[in-house]
N, CA, C and O atoms as a printed pandas DataFrame, in Angstrom:
     atom_number atom_name residue_name chain_id  residue_number  x_coord  y_coord  z_coord
0              1         N          MET        A               1    0.829   -1.168    0.000
1              2        CA          MET        A               1    0.000    0.000    0.000
2              3         C          MET        A               1    0.883    1.243    0.000
3              4         O          MET        A               1    0.890    2.005    0.967
4              5         N          GLY        A               2    1.616    1.442   -1.072
5              6        CA          GLY        A               2    2.510    2.578   -1.156
6              7         C          GLY        A               2    1.821    3.839   -1.620
7              8         O          GLY        A               2    0.643    3.833   -1.977
8              9         N          ILE        A               3    2.575    4.917   -1.609
9             10        CA          ILE        A               3    2.077    6.206   -2.073
10            11         C          ILE        A               3    2.896    6.592   -3.291
11            12         O          ILE        A               3    4.124    6.639   -3.232
12            13         N          ASN        A               4    2.208    6.872   -4.408
13            14        CA          ASN        A               4    2.903    7.203   -5.649
14            15         C          ASN        A               4    3.609    8.548   -5.576
15            16         O          ASN        A               4    4.721    8.694   -6.084
16            17         N          ASP        A               5    2.985    9.513   -4.959
17            18        CA          ASP        A               5    3.616   10.816   -4.786
18            19         C          ASP        A               5    3.498   11.219   -3.324
19            20         O          ASP        A               5    2.784   10.583   -2.549
20            21         N          ARG        A               6    4.184   12.250   -2.967
21            22        CA          ARG        A               6    4.181   12.647   -1.554
22            23         C          ARG        A               6    3.405   13.938   -1.341
23            24         O          ARG        A               6    3.834   14.812   -0.587
24            25         N          THR        A               7    2.282   14.052   -1.996
25            26        CA          THR        A               7    1.438   15.216   -1.782
26            27         C          THR        A               7    0.599   14.998   -0.529
27            28         O          THR        A               7    0.397   13.865   -0.092
28            29         N          THR        A               8    0.121   16.082    0.036
29            30        CA          THR        A               8   -0.726   15.949    1.222
30            31         C          THR        A               8   -1.995   15.186    0.885
31            32         O          THR        A               8   -2.483   14.397    1.694
32            33         N          LYS        A               9   -2.528   15.417   -0.297
33            34        CA          LYS        A               9   -3.765   14.744   -0.703
34            35         C          LYS        A               9   -3.576   13.226   -0.758
35            36         O          LYS        A               9   -4.389   12.481   -0.210
36            37         N          SER        A              10   -2.515   12.769   -1.412
37            38        CA          SER        A              10   -2.243   11.329   -1.518
38            39         C          SER        A              10   -1.947   10.714   -0.157
39            40         O          SER        A              10   -2.430    9.628    0.163
40            41         N          THR        A              11   -1.156   11.410    0.634
41            42        CA          THR        A              11   -0.802   10.903    1.957
42            43         C          THR        A              11   -2.040   10.776    2.835
43            44         O          THR        A              11   -2.229    9.761    3.505
44            45         N          ASN        A              12   -2.871   11.794    2.833
45            46        CA          ASN        A              12   -4.102   11.742    3.634
46            47         C          ASN        A              12   -5.024   10.626    3.167
47            48         O          ASN        A              12   -5.574    9.890    3.986
48            49         N          ARG        A              13   -5.194   10.498    1.861
49            50        CA          ARG        A              13   -6.083    9.470    1.313
50            51         C          ARG        A              13   -5.616    8.075    1.724
51            52         O          ARG        A              13   -6.427    7.253    2.149
52            53         N          ARG        A              14   -4.325    7.803    1.602
53            54        CA          ARG        A              14   -3.788    6.484    1.955
54            55         C          ARG        A              14   -3.855    6.233    3.459
55            56         O          ARG        A              14   -4.152    5.119    3.891
56            57         N          THR        A              15   -3.585    7.250    4.246
57            58        CA          THR        A              15   -3.650    7.101    5.699
58            59         C          THR        A              15   -5.066    6.760    6.135
59            60         O          THR        A              15   -5.276    5.847    6.933
60            61         N          ILE        A              16   -6.027    7.492    5.610
61            62        CA          ILE        A              16   -7.431    7.248    5.955
62            63         C          ILE        A              16   -7.865    5.862    5.499
63            64         O          ILE        A              16   -8.576    5.164    6.222
64            65         N          LYS        A              17   -7.443    5.462    4.308
65            66        CA          LYS        A              17   -7.801    4.135    3.789
66            67         C          LYS        A              17   -7.228    3.033    4.684
67            68         O          LYS        A              17   -7.933    2.087    5.034
68            69         N          LEU        A              18   -5.967    3.156    5.049
69            70        CA          LEU        A              18   -5.335    2.163    5.920
70            71         C          LEU        A              18   -6.031    2.102    7.275
71            72         O          LEU        A              18   -6.318    1.019    7.786
72            73         N          MET        A              19   -6.296    3.256    7.844
73            74        CA          MET        A              19   -6.916    3.289    9.169
74            75         C          MET        A              19   -8.342    2.757    9.152
75            76         O          MET        A              19   -8.803    2.196   10.146
76            77         N          SER        A              20   -9.041    2.925    8.045
77            78        CA          SER        A              20  -10.425    2.439    7.976
78            79         C          SER        A              20  -10.487    0.910    7.944
79            80         O          SER        A              20  -11.510    0.323    8.296
80            81         N          LYS        A              21   -9.395    0.266    7.522
81            82        CA          LYS        A              21   -9.359   -1.200    7.469
82            83         C          LYS        A              21   -9.195   -1.825    8.848
83            84         O          LYS        A              21   -9.636   -2.951    9.080
84            85         N          MET        A              22   -8.569   -1.107    9.752
85            86        CA          MET        A              22   -8.340   -1.641   11.102
86            87         C          MET        A              22   -8.280   -0.502   12.119
87            88         O          MET        A              22   -7.234   -0.272   12.725
88            89         N          PRO        A              23   -9.371    0.199   12.308
89            90        CA          PRO        A              23   -9.367    1.380   13.182
90            91         C          PRO        A              23   -9.009    1.086   14.634
91            92         O          PRO        A              23   -8.463    1.949   15.321
92            93         N          GLU        A              24   -9.306   -0.104   15.102
93            94        CA          GLU        A              24   -9.010   -0.437   16.498
94            95         C          GLU        A              24   -7.509   -0.518   16.775
95            96         O          GLU        A              24   -7.100   -0.504   17.936
96            97         N          GLN        A              25   -6.692   -0.603   15.741
97            98        CA          GLN        A              25   -5.240   -0.699   15.903
98            99         C          GLN        A              25   -4.585    0.659   16.154
99           100         O          GLN        A              25   -3.436    0.721   16.592
100          101         N          PHE        A              26   -5.301    1.735   15.881
101          102        CA          PHE        A              26   -4.717    3.069   15.957
102          103         C          PHE        A              26   -5.244    3.836   17.160
103          104         O          PHE        A              26   -6.446    4.079   17.274
104          105         N          LYS        A              27   -4.343    4.216   18.053
105          106        CA          LYS        A              27   -4.697    5.053   19.204
106          107         C          LYS        A              27   -4.309    6.505   18.926
107          108         O          LYS        A              27   -5.041    7.431   19.275
108          109         N          THR        A              28   -3.149    6.690   18.293
109          110        CA          THR        A              28   -2.660    8.010   17.895
110          111         C          THR        A              28   -1.834    7.846   16.627
111          112         O          THR        A              28   -1.480    6.733   16.240
112          113         N          ILE        A              29   -1.536    8.965   15.992
113          114        CA          ILE        A              29   -0.617    8.988   14.854
114          115         C          ILE        A              29    0.453   10.020   15.185
115          116         O          ILE        A              29    0.141   11.101   15.684
116          117         N          THR        A              30    1.703    9.695   14.911
117          118        CA          THR        A              30    2.798   10.639   15.082
118          119         C          THR        A              30    3.605   10.662   13.797
119          120         O          THR        A              30    4.000    9.613   13.288
120          121         N          SER        A              31    3.849   11.850   13.274
121          122        CA          SER        A              31    4.631   11.959   12.039
122          123         C          SER        A              31    5.766   12.951   12.229
123          124         O          SER        A              31    5.846   13.662   13.230
124          125         N          ASP        A              32    6.643   12.973   11.228
125          126        CA          ASP        A              32    7.679   13.996   11.236
126          127         C          ASP        A              32    7.085   15.272   10.634
127          128         O          ASP        A              32    5.870   15.367   10.459
128          129         N          ASN        A              33    7.915   16.227   10.325
129          130        CA          ASN        A              33    7.440   17.528    9.871
130          131         C          ASN        A              33    7.479   17.657    8.349
131          132         O          ASN        A              33    7.584   18.768    7.829
132          133         N          GLY        A              34    7.397   16.540    7.630
133          134        CA          GLY        A              34    7.419   16.572    6.172
134          135         C          GLY        A              34    6.207   17.296    5.602
135          136         O          GLY        A              34    5.136   17.305    6.209
136          137         N          THR        A              35    6.384   17.899    4.436
137          138        CA          THR        A              35    5.292   18.671    3.831
138          139         C          THR        A              35    4.080   17.807    3.514
139          140         O          THR        A              35    2.962   18.318    3.454
140          141         N          GLU        A              36    4.280   16.508    3.311
141          142        CA          GLU        A              36    3.160   15.623    3.006
142          143         C          GLU        A              36    2.212   15.460    4.194
143          144         O          GLU        A              36    1.101   14.953    4.037
144          145         N          PHE        A              37    2.644   15.884    5.374
145          146        CA          PHE        A              37    1.815   15.762    6.577
146          147         C          PHE        A              37    1.201   17.092    7.030
147          148         O          PHE        A              37    0.553   17.141    8.076
148          149         N          HIS        A              38    1.392   18.157    6.269
149          150        CA          HIS        A              38    0.963   19.484    6.710
150          151         C          HIS        A              38   -0.543   19.650    6.847
151          152         O          HIS        A              38   -0.989   20.566    7.539
152          153         N          GLN        A              39   -1.328   18.812    6.224
153          154        CA          GLN        A              39   -2.785   18.906    6.368
154          155         C          GLN        A              39   -3.313   17.762    7.239
155          156         O          GLN        A              39   -4.368   17.191    6.962
156          157         N          TYR        A              40   -2.579   17.447    8.272
157          158        CA          TYR        A              40   -2.930   16.320    9.142
158          159         C          TYR        A              40   -4.272   16.500    9.835
159          160         O          TYR        A              40   -4.894   15.515   10.233
160          161         N          LYS        A              41   -4.732   17.737    9.986
161          162        CA          LYS        A              41   -6.020   17.984   10.658
162          163         C          LYS        A              41   -7.166   17.285    9.929
163          164         O          LYS        A              41   -8.135   16.860   10.558
164          165         N          LYS        A              42   -7.059   17.164    8.599
165          166        CA          LYS        A              42   -8.107   16.478    7.833
166          167         C          LYS        A              42   -8.179   15.002    8.216
167          168         O          LYS        A              42   -9.269   14.450    8.367
168          169         N          VAL        A              43   -7.024   14.367    8.374
169          170        CA          VAL        A              43   -6.987   12.957    8.793
170          171         C          VAL        A              43   -7.567   12.834   10.196
171          172         O          VAL        A              43   -8.342   11.920   10.479
172          173         N          GLU        A              44   -7.192   13.748   11.057
173          174        CA          GLU        A              44   -7.680   13.741   12.433
174          175         C          GLU        A              44   -9.209   13.865   12.473
175          176         O          GLU        A              44   -9.869   13.180   13.255
176          177         N          GLU        A              45   -9.764   14.734   11.634
177          178        CA          GLU        A              45  -11.219   14.926   11.591
178          179         C          GLU        A              45  -11.942   13.674   11.098
179          180         O          GLU        A              45  -12.947   13.265   11.678
180          181         N          VAL        A              46  -11.431   13.070   10.032
181          182        CA          VAL        A              46  -12.097   11.909    9.427
182          183         C          VAL        A              46  -11.983   10.672   10.308
183          184         O          VAL        A              46  -12.941    9.910   10.435
184          185         N          THR        A              47  -10.820   10.468   10.916
185          186        CA          THR        A              47  -10.574    9.236   11.671
186          187         C          THR        A              47  -10.872    9.366   13.162
187          188         O          THR        A              47  -10.988    8.365   13.869
188          189         N          ASN        A              48  -10.995   10.597   13.630
189          190        CA          ASN        A              48  -11.210   10.849   15.056
190          191         C          ASN        A              48  -10.067   10.272   15.897
191          192         O          ASN        A              48  -10.274    9.803   17.016
192          193         N          CYS        A              49   -8.867   10.318   15.337
193          194        CA          CYS        A              49   -7.670    9.799   15.996
194          195         C          CYS        A              49   -6.703   10.969   16.220
195          196         O          CYS        A              49   -6.396   11.689   15.270
196          197         N          PRO        A              50   -6.217   11.177   17.447
197          198        CA          PRO        A              50   -5.281   12.275   17.697
198          199         C          PRO        A              50   -4.016   12.140   16.853
199          200         O          PRO        A              50   -3.466   11.046   16.723
200          201         N          TYR        A              51   -3.559   13.245   16.286
201          202        CA          TYR        A              51   -2.423   13.275   15.372
202          203         C          TYR        A              51   -1.383   14.217   15.960
203          204         O          TYR        A              51   -1.679   15.380   16.233
204          205         N          TYR        A              52   -0.179   13.725   16.155
205          206        CA          TYR        A              52    0.900   14.518   16.725
206          207         C          TYR        A              52    2.000   14.694   15.688
207          208         O          TYR        A              52    2.310   13.775   14.930
208          209         N          VAL        A              53    2.584   15.887   15.667
209          210        CA          VAL        A              53    3.672   16.186   14.736
210          211         C          VAL        A              53    4.890   16.564   15.566
211          212         O          VAL        A              53    4.832   17.472   16.396
212          213         N          ALA        A              54    5.987   15.863   15.335
213          214        CA          ALA        A              54    7.223   16.150   16.062
214          215         C          ALA        A              54    7.817   17.467   15.570
215          216         O          ALA        A              54    7.626   17.851   14.416
216          217         N          SER        A              55    8.522   18.141   16.438
217          218        CA          SER        A              55    9.188   19.386   16.063
218          219         C          SER        A              55   10.330   19.082   15.101
219          220         O          SER        A              55   10.927   18.007   15.167
220          221         N          PRO        A              56   10.641   20.026   14.202
221          222        CA          PRO        A              56   11.742   19.803   13.261
222          223         C          PRO        A              56   13.067   19.532   13.987
223          224         O          PRO        A              56   13.367   20.153   15.007
224          225         N          HIS        A              57   13.837   18.612   13.453
225          226        CA          HIS        A              57   15.181   18.275   13.947
226          227         C          HIS        A              57   15.172   17.754   15.385
227          228         O          HIS        A              57   16.153   17.923   16.109
228          229         N          ARG        A              58   14.082   17.128   15.801
229          230        CA          ARG        A              58   13.994   16.569   17.151
230          231         C          ARG        A              58   13.478   15.136   17.076
231          232         O          ARG        A              58   12.387   14.829   17.558
232          233         N          SER        A              59   14.266   14.278   16.473
233          234        CA          SER        A              59   13.837   12.893   16.285
234          235         C          SER        A              59   13.592   12.184   17.614
235          236         O          SER        A              59   12.845   11.207   17.656
236          237         N          TRP        A              60   14.200   12.652   18.692
237          238        CA          TRP        A              60   13.987   12.013   19.991
238          239         C          TRP        A              60   12.547   12.171   20.484
239          240         O          TRP        A              60   12.126   11.457   21.394
240          241         N          GLU        A              61   11.787   13.100   19.892
241          242        CA          GLU        A              61   10.376   13.221   20.255
242          243         C          GLU        A              61    9.567   12.032   19.744
243          244         O          GLU        A              61    8.436   11.797   20.171
244          245         N          ARG        A              62   10.170   11.294   18.824
245          246        CA          ARG        A              62    9.537   10.090   18.295
246          247         C          ARG        A              62   10.439    8.899   18.605
247          248         O          ARG        A              62   10.710    8.073   17.733
248          249         N          GLY        A              63   10.892    8.819   19.832
249          250        CA          GLY        A              63   11.895    7.836   20.223
250          251         C          GLY        A              63   11.533    6.397   19.932
251          252         O          GLY        A              63   12.343    5.663   19.367
252          253         N          THR        A              64   10.334    5.975   20.304
253          254        CA          THR        A              64    9.924    4.590   20.059
254          255         C          THR        A              64    9.896    4.304   18.572
255          256         O          THR        A              64   10.324    3.236   18.134
256          257         N          ASN        A              65    9.395    5.250   17.791
257          258        CA          ASN        A              65    9.335    5.079   16.342
258          259         C          ASN        A              65   10.729    4.942   15.748
259          260         O          ASN        A              65   10.978    4.041   14.947
260          261         N          GLU        A              66   11.636    5.825   16.132
261          262        CA          GLU        A              66   12.993    5.782   15.594
262          263         C          GLU        A              66   13.702    4.497   16.008
263          264         O          GLU        A              66   14.420    3.906   15.202
264          265         N          ASN        A              67   13.516    4.060   17.236
265          266        CA          ASN        A              67   14.126    2.819   17.709
266          267         C          ASN        A              67   13.595    1.623   16.924
267          268         O          ASN        A              67   14.366    0.764   16.495
268          269         N          THR        A              68   12.282    1.570   16.739
269          270        CA          THR        A              68   11.671    0.465   15.991
270          271         C          THR        A              68   12.169    0.443   14.555
271          272         O          THR        A              68   12.482   -0.621   14.021
272          273         N          ASN        A              69   12.242    1.605   13.930
273          274        CA          ASN        A              69   12.765    1.672   12.562
274          275         C          ASN        A              69   14.188    1.125   12.495
275          276         O          ASN        A              69   14.530    0.389   11.568
276          277         N          GLY        A              70   15.007    1.478   13.464
277          278        CA          GLY        A              70   16.377    0.978   13.496
278          279         C          GLY        A              70   16.437   -0.534   13.631
279          280         O          GLY        A              70   17.244   -1.188   12.972
280          281         N          LEU        A              71   15.586   -1.091   14.484
281          282        CA          LEU        A              71   15.551   -2.546   14.659
282          283         C          LEU        A              71   15.094   -3.245   13.381
283          284         O          LEU        A              71   15.661   -4.268   12.995
284          285         N          ILE        A              72   14.082   -2.703   12.731
285          286        CA          ILE        A              72   13.590   -3.289   11.476
286          287         C          ILE        A              72   14.661   -3.222   10.406
287          288         O          ILE        A              72   14.859   -4.187    9.668
288          289         N          ARG        A              73   15.356   -2.094   10.307
289          290        CA          ARG        A              73   16.352   -1.899    9.248
290          291         C          ARG        A              73   17.593   -2.765    9.437
291          292         O          ARG        A              73   18.419   -2.846    8.527
292          293         N          GLN        A              74   17.750   -3.410   10.583
293          294        CA          GLN        A              74   18.840   -4.371   10.736
294          295         C          GLN        A              74   18.631   -5.560    9.808
295          296         O          GLN        A              74   19.591   -6.210    9.394
296          297         N          TYR        A              75   17.383   -5.838    9.489
297          298        CA          TYR        A              75   17.038   -7.015    8.690
298          299         C          TYR        A              75   16.468   -6.669    7.321
299          300         O          TYR        A              75   16.636   -7.435    6.373
300          301         N          LEU        A              76   15.809   -5.547    7.206
301          302        CA          LEU        A              76   15.203   -5.130    5.942
302          303         C          LEU        A              76   15.737   -3.756    5.574
303          304         O          LEU        A              76   15.441   -2.768    6.247
304          305         N          VAL        A              77   16.518   -3.691    4.512
305          306        CA          VAL        A              77   17.084   -2.413    4.107
306          307         C          VAL        A              77   15.993   -1.505    3.560
307          308         O          VAL        A              77   14.936   -1.975    3.139
308          309         N          LYS        A              78   16.252   -0.218    3.567
309          310        CA          LYS        A              78   15.288    0.737    3.029
310          311         C          LYS        A              78   14.985    0.385    1.585
311          312         O          LYS        A              78   15.884    0.024    0.826
312          313         N          GLY        A              79   13.729    0.490    1.210
313          314        CA          GLY        A              79   13.317    0.182   -0.152
314          315         C          GLY        A              79   12.675   -1.182   -0.295
315          316         O          GLY        A              79   11.992   -1.441   -1.286
316          317         N          VAL        A              80   12.881   -2.065    0.680
317          318        CA          VAL        A              80   12.241   -3.380    0.651
318          319         C          VAL        A              80   10.764   -3.193    0.977
319          320         O          VAL        A              80   10.418   -2.591    1.994
320          321         N          LEU        A              81    9.903   -3.706    0.116
321          322        CA          LEU        A              81    8.470   -3.596    0.349
322          323         C          LEU        A              81    8.038   -4.646    1.363
323          324         O          LEU        A              81    8.286   -5.837    1.173
324          325         N          MET        A              82    7.407   -4.217    2.413
325          326        CA          MET        A              82    6.986   -5.131    3.472
326          327         C          MET        A              82    5.645   -5.783    3.174
327          328         O          MET        A              82    5.266   -6.747    3.839
328          329         N          ALA        A              83    4.929   -5.277    2.191
329          330        CA          ALA        A              83    3.591   -5.796    1.880
330          331         C          ALA        A              83    3.630   -7.267    1.473
331          332         O          ALA        A              83    2.685   -8.005    1.751
332          333         N          GLY        A              84    4.698   -7.700    0.825
333          334        CA          GLY        A              84    4.782   -9.070    0.351
334          335         C          GLY        A              84    5.331  -10.059    1.362
335          336         O          GLY        A              84    5.405  -11.254    1.077
336          337         N          LEU        A              85    5.713   -9.587    2.529
337          338        CA          LEU        A              85    6.288  -10.479    3.531
338          339         C          LEU        A              85    5.209  -11.314    4.209
339          340         O          LEU        A              85    4.106  -10.836    4.473
340          341         N          LEU        A              86    5.542  -12.540    4.478
341          342        CA          LEU        A              86    4.649  -13.425    5.219
342          343         C          LEU        A              86    5.076  -13.438    6.679
343          344         O          LEU        A              86    6.209  -13.076    6.996
344          345         N          SER        A              87    4.190  -13.849    7.564
345          346        CA          SER        A              87    4.512  -13.915    8.993
346          347         C          SER        A              87    5.762  -14.744    9.233
347          348         O          SER        A              87    6.593  -14.386   10.067
348          349         N          ASN        A              88    5.903  -15.852    8.510
349          350        CA          ASN        A              88    7.082  -16.714    8.668
350          351         C          ASN        A              88    8.357  -15.990    8.275
351          352         O          ASN        A              88    9.403  -16.200    8.889
352          353         N          ASP        A              89    8.283  -15.133    7.251
353          354        CA          ASP        A              89    9.454  -14.355    6.839
354          355         C          ASP        A              89    9.890  -13.417    7.957
355          356         O          ASP        A              89   11.083  -13.269    8.223
356          357         N          VAL        A              90    8.939  -12.799    8.594
357          358        CA          VAL        A              90    9.233  -11.836    9.651
358          359         C          VAL        A              90    9.765  -12.544   10.888
359          360         O          VAL        A              90   10.717  -12.072   11.510
360          361         N          ILE        A              91    9.163  -13.668   11.251
361          362        CA          ILE        A              91    9.578  -14.415   12.440
362          363         C          ILE        A              91   10.982  -14.976   12.274
363          364         O          ILE        A              91   11.779  -14.935   13.210
364          365         N          SER        A              92   11.293  -15.498   11.093
365          366        CA          SER        A              92   12.616  -16.077   10.882
366          367         C          SER        A              92   13.599  -14.977   10.577
367          368         O          SER        A              92   14.781  -15.247   10.364
């Protein structure tokens, strides 16, 4: 479920679509300060899920996210699509 471009419209549409498939999985959303997230209020209104934006150049405000990304990237380099992975692939 990738995004072809990084416009706010595309990002919002994909975020809302993903969240509508499993709304119980989302308690909050936290993003960086990228321009594709500048209209986050629309996602917040549609999904009724609190949306937080980290301050620029303060990755420690998203500590759990950054740590998890680092752990994942030990095994899957950037650019690898996770959509095709099976549970067994992830476990092993």
